[in-house]
Steps between C-alpha positions, in 0.01 A plus 500: 500500500631849424579713804243741633555875493625488861729205425644678197563821697672309781721316252600823325591658835700191609265433792459140608142407581474256789172312480315388812509123450496392864174479697637742759582763240167453323314535828687818584411652164135394526469643852649824377251516215213418734603774742524757223174400334310488830639774721589744224154483341332550836730786592427681176127452559515631859714799399256585223765516228335555163783643290852387417648782706299404807598132464871586470476726804351214704776265385780737596364627831322197645524166321875487426578627849287225653653239267857588594425506873293180508595264216839606366802302621835669550770358268790308643744745340455874464732519198347647186488222241386720211727501195566813298337522159748407229556681172351206312174532693215729405213531743290685245532214251477212746196640683304523174238277345701322233379315191660385176387609156615404150598769253305491174637539150408871508686546831188526713384323815155438644439597865151506653333497158703801390770520236833661589753604236872470568691815408718488191818574693436195718483254210798268490603160374307211649212713626239385249325192632690513829354509851514825695440564868207730576509664842194674642643723771339590831433854375302365203768557236621227267854408397607255228840333526679294236796311641681763712366824351163673515309597186293809441143412404193699409139394491344463157171680465218290355394592145219750479166342427321599184224748546144381515426674172774306319402172658133548416414310184267633239170314476503249220275569201196271479560210266248423229349154514621264233236399241674202347251247650180674401428254216569190709287321756498166682270247334396354835617519862639147481714564195806712451494525122424839344257545218449786264207718603447663166414299190803492271462454124564144384824456318476302172615144535491496878246402762406698805660397827262321735 
């Protein structure tokens, strides 16, 4: 299975994810989730928080303070284990929603049912038909990367629809009914042969058709 967005971001930032495989670790995680889902929801309801600002204020002033005093466990070592961010790391790129798109023959890609054109200066060998990395950043912007460099893209506007007057068809002229069967009729409902309605002059040397 391909990695999730969180798994991909952790791998790009060289962070090892330690899964909770033991029953003790799983129980600790489930108890933590149960505490947050139960006490946090009730605390927000009692406080009367209805907006995002009010909820964040409750978290900072009451819930996190109670969590650290009641549930949090002091680490065995007070040393800071955080690593500095390396030059090869990019938080903006790693903390994005990433998908892969294939470049078309006209150097365009399809993202969210929209067509994006790669700038002419970004066209290089091997780009046509290749896969590019599309990053949707946290601020809503989008970046397209091919190998180790980013490409400038612009959204293609859909073609203008024809006006209603141009698309409106002229009414078709009434067609005259064909008269080629006026002199023919069915001899009887059970037969399919046609007989001549009008009396034709007898041709010399021939007999009329019965």
